[in-house]
C-alpha positions in Angstrom: 53.8 139.8 104.5 56.8 137.6 103.9 57.7 136.0 100.6 58.4 132.4 101.4 59.7 131.8 97.9 62.9 133.9 98.5 64.1 131.8 101.3 65.6 128.3 100.9 64.0 125.5 102.9 66.5 124.0 105.3 65.7 120.6 103.8 66.5 121.9 100.4 69.9 123.2 101.7 70.7 119.8 103.1 69.7 118.0 99.9 71.8 120.6 97.8 74.8 120.1 100.1 74.6 116.3 99.9 74.3 116.5 96.1 77.2 118.9 95.9 79.3 116.7 98.2 78.5 113.6 96.1 79.4 115.3 92.9 82.6 116.6 94.4 83.6 113.1 95.7 82.6 111.6 92.4 85.0 114.0 90.6 87.8 113.2 92.9 87.2 109.5 92.6 87.3 109.9 88.7 90.5 111.8 88.9 92.1 109.1 91.2 90.9 106.4 88.8 92.4 108.2 85.8 95.7 108.5 87.7 95.6 104.9 88.6 95.0 103.9 85.0 97.9 106.1 83.9 100.3 104.6 86.4 99.1 101.1 85.4 99.8 101.8 81.7 103.3 103.1 82.5 104.0 100.0 84.6 102.8 97.8 81.8 105.0 99.6 79.3 108.0 99.2 81.7 107.4 95.5 82.1 107.3 95.1 78.2 110.7 96.9 78.0 112.1 94.8 80.9 111.0 91.6 79.1 112.6 92.7 75.8 115.9 93.6 77.6 115.8 90.2 79.4 115.3 88.4 76.1 118.1 90.4 74.5 120.5 89.6 77.3 119.6 85.9 77.1 120.3 85.9 73.4 123.6 87.7 73.9 124.6 85.2 76.6 123.8 82.2 74.4 125.8 83.7 71.5 128.8 84.3 73.9 128.6 80.7 75.1 128.4 79.4 71.5 131.4 81.5 70.4 133.4 80.5 73.4 132.8 76.8 72.9 133.5 77.0 69.1 136.9 78.9 69.7 137.9 76.6 72.6 
């Protein structure tokens, strides 16, 4: 007599495989999203620094123009 409980049903194997693949893809997707968010945050910080440098350069240029006009 065979014990049917010891063997997995092919439908169960397919379902298990699909769940496993879905969880694996979900984990990969989550990792990609985290990486994208990290890159976005770095880009945002870089843009803040670029803006600050541009403002400082503008102020320095204005000061140089004012000094040049007052000495000339």
